[in-house]
C-alpha positions as CSV (number, residue, x, y, z in Angstrom):
1,M,24.5,-15.7,7.7
2,D,27.9,-16.4,6.2
3,S,29.1,-14.7,3.0
4,Q,28.9,-18.0,1.1
5,G,25.2,-18.2,2.0
6,E,24.6,-14.7,0.7
7,T,26.5,-15.5,-2.5
8,S,24.3,-18.5,-3.0
9,F,21.2,-16.4,-2.4
10,V,22.3,-13.9,-5.1
11,A,23.1,-16.7,-7.5
12,G,19.6,-18.1,-6.9
13,A,18.1,-14.6,-7.5
14,R,20.1,-14.3,-10.8
15,A,18.7,-17.7,-11.9
16,A,15.2,-16.5,-11.0
17,A,15.7,-13.3,-13.0
18,E,16.9,-15.1,-16.0
19,A,13.9,-17.5,-15.9
20,M,11.6,-14.5,-15.5
21,R,12.5,-13.1,-18.9
22,D,10.2,-15.7,-20.4
23,L,7.4,-13.7,-18.9
24,F,8.5,-10.0,-19.1
25,E,11.5,-7.8,-19.6
26,P,13.0,-5.9,-16.6
27,T,10.7,-3.2,-15.4
28,P,12.0,0.4,-16.1
29,L,14.1,2.3,-13.7
30,Q,13.3,5.9,-14.6
31,R,14.7,9.2,-13.4
32,N,11.8,11.3,-12.4
33,D,12.4,15.0,-13.3
34,F,9.4,16.3,-11.2
35,L,10.6,14.6,-8.0
36,S,14.2,15.3,-8.6
37,D,13.6,19.0,-9.1
38,R,11.3,19.1,-6.0
39,W,13.7,17.4,-3.6
40,G,17.0,18.6,-5.1
41,G,18.6,15.2,-5.8
42,E,18.4,12.4,-8.3
43,V,15.2,10.5,-7.7
44,W,14.6,7.3,-9.7
45,L,11.5,5.2,-9.8
46,K,11.6,1.4,-10.1
47,R,8.4,0.9,-12.0
48,E,7.0,-2.4,-10.6
49,D,3.5,-1.1,-11.6
50,L,4.5,-2.0,-15.2
51,T,4.8,-5.8,-14.8
52,P,2.2,-7.8,-16.6
53,V,0.0,-7.9,-13.5
54,R,1.0,-4.3,-12.4
55,S,2.8,-5.3,-9.3
56,Y,6.0,-7.0,-8.1
57,K,4.1,-9.9,-6.6
58,L,4.4,-11.8,-9.9
59,R,8.1,-12.3,-9.3
60,G,7.7,-14.2,-6.0
61,A,4.8,-16.3,-7.2
62,F,6.5,-17.2,-10.4
63,N,9.8,-18.2,-8.7
64,A,8.1,-20.3,-6.0
65,M,6.0,-22.1,-8.6
66,R,9.0,-22.6,-10.9
67,K,11.0,-24.2,-8.1
68,A,8.2,-26.3,-6.8
69,L,7.6,-27.8,-10.3
70,A,11.3,-28.4,-10.7
71,A,11.3,-30.4,-7.5
72,R,8.0,-32.2,-8.2
73,P,6.9,-32.1,-11.8
74,D,3.7,-33.9,-10.9
75,Q,2.6,-31.1,-8.7
76,R,-0.2,-29.5,-10.8
77,R,-2.4,-27.7,-8.3
78,F,-1.4,-24.5,-6.4
79,V,-3.5,-22.6,-3.9
80,C,-3.4,-19.1,-2.4
81,A,-5.5,-16.9,-0.2
82,S,-5.5,-13.3,-1.4
83,A,-7.8,-10.6,-2.6
84,G,-5.1,-8.6,-4.3
85,N,-1.8,-8.6,-6.1
86,H,-0.6,-12.0,-4.9
87,A,-3.7,-13.7,-6.3
88,Q,-3.1,-12.0,-9.7
89,G,0.6,-13.0,-9.7
90,M,-0.2,-16.6,-8.9
91,A,-2.9,-16.7,-11.6
92,Y,-0.5,-15.4,-14.2
93,A,2.1,-17.9,-13.2
94,C,-0.5,-20.7,-13.4
95,R,-1.2,-19.7,-17.0
96,H,2.5,-19.6,-17.9
97,F,3.2,-23.1,-16.4
98,D,-0.1,-24.5,-17.5
99,T,-1.0,-25.6,-14.0
100,E,-4.3,-25.4,-12.0
101,G,-4.7,-22.7,-9.5
102,V,-7.3,-22.2,-6.8
103,V,-7.6,-18.7,-5.3
104,F,-9.5,-18.2,-2.1
105,M,-10.9,-14.7,-1.6
106,P,-13.1,-13.1,1.0
107,V,-16.8,-12.9,0.0
108,T,-16.4,-9.1,0.3
109,T,-13.8,-8.9,-2.5
110,P,-14.7,-6.3,-5.2
111,Q,-15.8,-7.8,-8.4
112,Q,-13.1,-5.9,-10.3
113,K,-10.4,-7.9,-8.4
114,I,-12.1,-11.2,-9.0
115,D,-12.4,-10.5,-12.7
116,K,-8.8,-9.5,-13.1
117,T,-7.5,-12.6,-11.3
118,R,-9.7,-14.8,-13.5
119,Q,-8.5,-13.0,-16.6
120,F,-4.8,-13.4,-15.7
121,G,-5.3,-17.1,-15.1
122,G,-6.5,-17.6,-18.6
123,G,-9.0,-20.3,-17.7
124,R,-6.7,-22.2,-15.4
125,V,-7.7,-20.7,-12.1
126,Q,-10.8,-21.3,-9.9
127,I,-11.9,-18.6,-7.5
128,R,-13.6,-19.5,-4.3
129,L,-15.2,-16.8,-2.2
130,V,-15.1,-17.9,1.5
131,G,-15.5,-15.8,4.7
132,D,-16.2,-12.2,5.4
133,Y,-12.6,-11.7,6.8
134,F,-9.2,-12.8,5.6
135,D,-8.6,-15.1,8.6
136,A,-11.5,-17.3,7.5
137,T,-10.4,-17.2,3.9
138,L,-6.9,-18.3,4.8
139,A,-8.1,-21.2,7.0
140,A,-10.3,-22.4,4.2
141,A,-7.4,-22.3,1.7
142,Q,-5.1,-24.3,4.0
143,A,-7.9,-26.8,4.8
144,F,-8.4,-27.3,1.1
145,C,-4.7,-27.9,0.5
146,A,-4.7,-30.6,3.2
147,E,-7.7,-32.4,1.7
148,A,-6.7,-32.0,-2.0
149,G,-3.0,-32.5,-1.8
150,A,-2.4,-29.1,-3.4
151,L,0.5,-26.8,-2.6
152,F,-0.1,-23.6,-0.7
153,L,1.7,-20.6,-2.2
154,P,2.3,-18.0,0.6
155,P,2.4,-14.3,-0.3
156,F,5.6,-13.3,1.4
157,D,7.0,-15.5,4.2
158,H,8.7,-18.1,2.0
159,A,12.3,-18.5,0.9
160,D,11.5,-18.9,-2.8
161,V,9.1,-16.0,-2.8
162,V,11.8,-13.8,-1.2
163,E,14.3,-15.0,-3.8
164,G,11.9,-14.0,-6.6
165,Q,11.2,-10.5,-5.1
166,A,15.0,-10.0,-4.8
167,T,15.2,-9.8,-8.6
168,V,14.0,-6.2,-8.2
169,A,17.3,-5.3,-6.7
170,L,19.3,-7.0,-9.4
171,E,17.5,-5.0,-12.1
172,I,18.1,-1.7,-10.1
173,L,21.9,-2.5,-9.9
174,E,22.1,-3.2,-13.6
175,V,21.3,0.4,-14.2
176,L,22.6,2.1,-11.1
177,P,25.4,-0.1,-9.6
178,Q,25.8,1.9,-6.4
179,P,22.7,4.0,-5.6
180,D,23.0,6.1,-2.4
181,L,19.7,5.1,-1.1
182,I,16.9,2.7,-2.0
183,V,13.5,3.2,-0.4
184,V,11.4,0.1,-0.2
185,P,7.7,-0.5,0.9
186,V,7.0,-3.1,3.6
187,G,3.9,-5.2,4.1
188,G,4.8,-8.8,4.9
189,G,8.5,-8.0,4.3
190,G,9.3,-10.3,1.4
191,L,10.4,-7.6,-1.0
192,A,12.5,-5.8,1.6
193,S,14.3,-8.8,2.9
194,G,15.1,-9.9,-0.7
195,I,16.5,-6.5,-1.6
196,V,18.6,-6.2,1.5
197,R,20.3,-9.5,0.9
198,V,21.2,-8.5,-2.6
199,L,22.5,-5.1,-1.6
200,E,24.7,-6.4,1.2
201,T,26.6,-8.6,-1.3
202,L,26.6,-6.5,-4.5
203,A,26.2,-2.9,-3.2
204,P,27.2,-2.8,0.5
205,A,27.7,1.0,0.4
206,S,24.0,1.6,-0.6
207,R,21.7,2.3,2.2
208,M,18.0,1.3,2.6
209,R,15.0,3.0,4.2
210,L,11.8,1.1,4.7
211,V,8.3,2.5,4.6
212,E,5.1,1.2,6.2
213,P,1.6,2.9,6.5
214,V,0.9,4.3,9.9
215,G,-2.1,2.0,10.3
216,A,-0.1,-1.2,9.7
217,A,3.4,-0.7,11.1
218,S,4.1,-4.3,12.0
219,L,7.8,-4.2,11.2
220,R,8.5,-1.0,13.2
221,R,6.5,-2.4,16.1
222,A,8.5,-5.7,15.9
223,L,11.8,-3.8,15.8
224,A,10.9,-1.8,18.8
225,A,9.9,-5.0,20.7
226,G,12.9,-7.1,19.5
227,H,10.6,-9.8,18.2
228,V,7.7,-10.4,15.8
229,V,4.4,-9.1,17.2
230,T,0.8,-9.2,15.8
231,L,-0.9,-5.8,15.7
232,P,-4.3,-5.9,17.5
233,E,-5.9,-3.9,14.6
234,V,-4.9,-2.7,11.1
235,D,-6.0,0.1,8.9
236,N,-6.8,-1.7,5.6
237,F,-6.8,1.4,3.4
238,V,-3.2,0.7,2.1
239,D,-4.4,-2.9,1.3
240,G,-1.2,-3.9,-0.4
241,A,0.8,-3.3,2.8
242,A,-1.8,-3.7,5.5
243,V,-0.3,-6.7,7.3
244,A,-0.8,-7.3,11.0
245,R,2.3,-9.5,11.4
246,I,5.6,-9.2,9.6
247,G,6.8,-12.6,8.2
248,D,9.0,-14.5,10.6
249,L,11.5,-15.4,7.9
250,N,11.6,-11.8,6.7
251,F,12.0,-10.3,10.2
252,A,15.1,-12.4,10.6
253,E,16.6,-10.4,7.7
254,L,15.2,-7.0,8.6
255,A,16.0,-7.2,12.4
256,R,19.2,-5.4,11.5
257,F,17.3,-2.1,11.0
258,R,16.6,0.4,13.8
259,P,12.9,1.3,14.4
260,E,13.6,4.9,13.2
261,E,14.9,3.6,9.9
262,V,11.3,2.5,9.1
263,L,9.4,5.5,8.0
264,L,5.6,5.7,8.7
265,A,3.4,7.2,6.0
266,P,0.0,8.6,7.1
267,E,-2.8,7.1,5.0
268,N,-4.4,10.5,4.1
269,R,-1.0,11.9,3.0
270,I,-0.5,8.9,0.8
271,C,-3.7,9.9,-1.0
272,A,-2.3,13.3,-1.7
273,T,0.8,11.7,-3.2
274,M,-1.4,9.4,-5.3
275,L,-3.3,12.4,-6.7
276,E,-0.2,14.4,-7.3
277,M,1.5,11.6,-9.3
278,L,-1.7,11.0,-11.3
279,N,-2.3,14.7,-12.1
280,I,1.4,15.7,-12.7
281,E,3.0,12.5,-14.0
282,G,0.1,10.5,-15.3
283,M,1.0,7.6,-13.1
284,V,-1.7,5.4,-11.6
285,L,-0.5,4.1,-8.3
286,E,-2.3,2.0,-5.7
287,P,-1.9,3.2,-2.1
288,A,1.0,0.7,-1.4
289,G,2.6,1.7,-4.7
290,A,2.8,5.3,-3.5
291,L,4.4,4.6,-0.2
292,T,8.0,5.2,-1.2
293,V,7.2,8.4,-3.2
294,D,5.3,9.7,-0.2
295,A,8.2,8.9,2.1
296,L,10.4,11.4,0.3
297,R,8.6,14.1,2.4
298,D,10.2,12.6,5.5
299,L,13.7,11.9,4.1
300,G,14.8,15.5,3.9
301,P,16.6,17.1,0.9
302,P,18.6,14.3,-0.9
303,G,21.3,16.9,-1.6
304,G,23.0,15.3,-4.7
305,R,22.3,11.8,-3.6
306,T,20.8,9.2,-5.9
307,V,17.6,7.9,-4.4
308,V,15.6,4.9,-5.8
309,C,12.0,4.5,-4.8
310,V,10.5,1.1,-5.5
311,V,7.0,1.7,-6.8
312,S,5.5,-1.6,-5.9
313,G,2.1,-1.6,-7.7
314,G,-0.5,0.2,-9.7
315,N,-3.6,-1.9,-9.3
316,F,-6.0,1.0,-8.4
317,D,-9.7,0.6,-8.6
318,F,-11.0,4.0,-9.8
319,E,-14.2,3.5,-7.8
320,R,-12.0,4.4,-4.8
321,L,-11.0,7.8,-6.3
322,P,-13.7,9.8,-4.4
323,D,-12.4,8.4,-1.1
324,V,-8.8,9.2,-2.1
325,K,-9.7,12.8,-3.0
326,E,-11.5,13.1,0.3
327,R,-8.6,11.9,2.3
328,A,-6.1,14.0,0.4
329,L,-8.2,17.2,1.1
330,R,-8.4,16.3,4.8
331,W,-4.6,15.8,5.0
332,D,-4.0,19.1,3.2
333,G,-6.3,20.9,5.7
334,R,-8.7,22.0,2.9
335,K,-11.7,20.0,4.1
336,K,-13.2,19.7,7.6
337,Y,-16.2,18.1,9.2
338,Y,-18.1,19.7,12.0
339,I,-21.1,18.9,14.2
340,L,-22.8,22.2,14.4
341,R,-25.3,23.2,17.0
342,L,-27.9,25.1,15.0
343,P,-30.6,27.2,16.7
344,Q,-34.1,26.0,15.7
345,R,-35.4,29.5,14.6
346,P,-36.3,31.1,11.3
347,G,-33.2,32.6,9.7
348,A,-30.6,30.6,11.7
349,L,-29.3,28.8,8.6
350,R,-29.2,32.0,6.6
351,D,-27.1,33.6,9.3
352,F,-24.7,30.7,9.3
353,L,-24.4,30.7,5.5
354,A,-23.6,34.4,5.6
355,M,-20.4,33.6,7.6
356,L,-18.9,31.5,4.8
357,G,-16.1,33.0,2.9
358,P,-16.0,33.4,-0.9
359,E,-13.8,30.2,-1.3
360,D,-15.7,28.1,1.2
361,D,-18.1,25.4,-0.1
362,I,-20.5,23.2,1.7
363,A,-19.9,19.6,0.6
364,R,-22.1,17.9,3.2
365,F,-25.1,19.2,5.2
366,E,-27.2,16.7,7.1
367,Y,-29.5,17.1,10.2
368,L,-28.6,14.4,12.7
369,K,-31.1,15.0,15.5
370,K,-32.5,17.7,17.7
371,S,-30.2,17.8,20.7
372,A,-32.6,20.1,22.6
373,R,-36.0,21.6,22.0
374,N,-34.5,24.8,20.6
375,F,-31.4,23.4,18.9
376,G,-30.5,20.8,16.2
377,S,-27.3,18.9,15.4
378,V,-26.0,19.2,11.9
379,L,-23.3,17.3,10.2
380,L,-21.4,19.8,8.2
381,G,-18.6,19.2,5.6
382,I,-16.8,22.2,4.2
383,E,-14.2,22.4,1.5
384,T,-12.1,25.5,0.9
385,S,-9.0,26.6,-1.1
386,A,-6.6,27.0,1.8
387,R,-6.4,25.7,5.4
388,T,-6.1,29.2,6.8
389,N,-9.7,29.9,5.6
390,F,-10.9,27.7,8.4
391,E,-9.3,29.9,11.1
392,S,-11.3,32.9,9.8
393,L,-14.5,30.9,9.5
394,E,-14.2,29.5,13.1
395,A,-13.5,33.0,14.4
396,R,-16.7,34.3,12.8
397,M,-18.7,31.4,14.1
398,A,-17.4,32.0,17.6
399,D,-18.2,35.8,17.4
400,A,-21.8,34.9,16.4
401,G,-22.3,32.5,19.3
402,F,-22.5,29.3,17.3
403,Q,-21.2,26.1,19.0
404,W,-19.5,23.3,17.1
405,L,-17.3,20.2,17.4
406,D,-14.5,19.6,14.8
407,I,-14.6,15.9,14.1
408,T,-12.3,15.8,11.1
409,E,-9.5,13.9,12.9
410,D,-11.8,11.8,15.1
411,A,-11.5,8.4,13.4
412,V,-14.2,6.8,15.5
413,I,-16.9,9.4,14.8
414,T,-16.1,10.0,11.2
415,S,-16.1,6.3,10.5
416,L,-19.6,6.1,11.8
417,I,-21.3,9.1,10.3
418,V,-19.2,10.6,7.5
């Protein structure tokens, strides 16, 4: 794309940023002492979790709606398919512009997300629950648009949405005109493609690293293939970035990156980062919002460089906290699951319990079935204070003749029985 085109894009992003001030002030860009001290550089956090809807998605939804209304003032009904931040962003924009919104969500959407979307809409948004899976929800939303003459508002693969997300970069550069590195999360790619277009014009010396969850690495897979691909399956835990196919428009901008420039964050490790930021910094981050902070583990010591992590959102349902704690413990090696073959004789359980160390705690004990007349299978979950304690425990179990299967990292088995 020529330089004039890029200049035009930046001018459009500036106009979007100016219009956005009717909704909210620029989100803070904060130096984080804890992360800076840990990694030995200057680590700054762009706090998109502090927008009115606690995510950057408001920017793109607002800008797309603003431009649509400028082109067609009679367009008074907007539609989206989303169970998360995009739905809340569109609802907030509908209230601001006094337009009607129809949000299609899967039937399985948690009530908390439904209530928040309705609240942000301020009485101007209808919510329709359709389909068990998102594909059915999306199809219903698009069919409704065709029938009702409404305008569909896509979550990321749209030029006006990308332009709105690009305002994040403008706000960063107002505080730090030439950061050494900006780390950006990737789901559908709208945020990343908007930021890269601003940087290449206003801060060409600044580098970017992108981050995806391991279970939804659609951009990295596309870069390796040389074209957009659809992942056959996606781990939905990092729901704000769990996208099976990077946006076509966005891939055209992000194709300049090498696959190794897209970092992959393991879902369980992200949970450890979420807990750390909550306990130490008092920051409530959703899984996608913790992606860039988690990626600092893979970047190596910043060495004096200025690193900006875009914290994309903080819409975390605390009903998920037990699962987050569980995953964090497993990543840290302080929790394991076994299927234990326990002899069916008096005293066998007592013998096993005697092998536990002083810092080992049984968190799960459940008979599964008798695998033979004289033995039973037990699902056993153990928490401890240090991963090395499991080496000692397993050695004692082996010396006593117990047989077991460690299923901690077996995603198939644990998803069925844990």
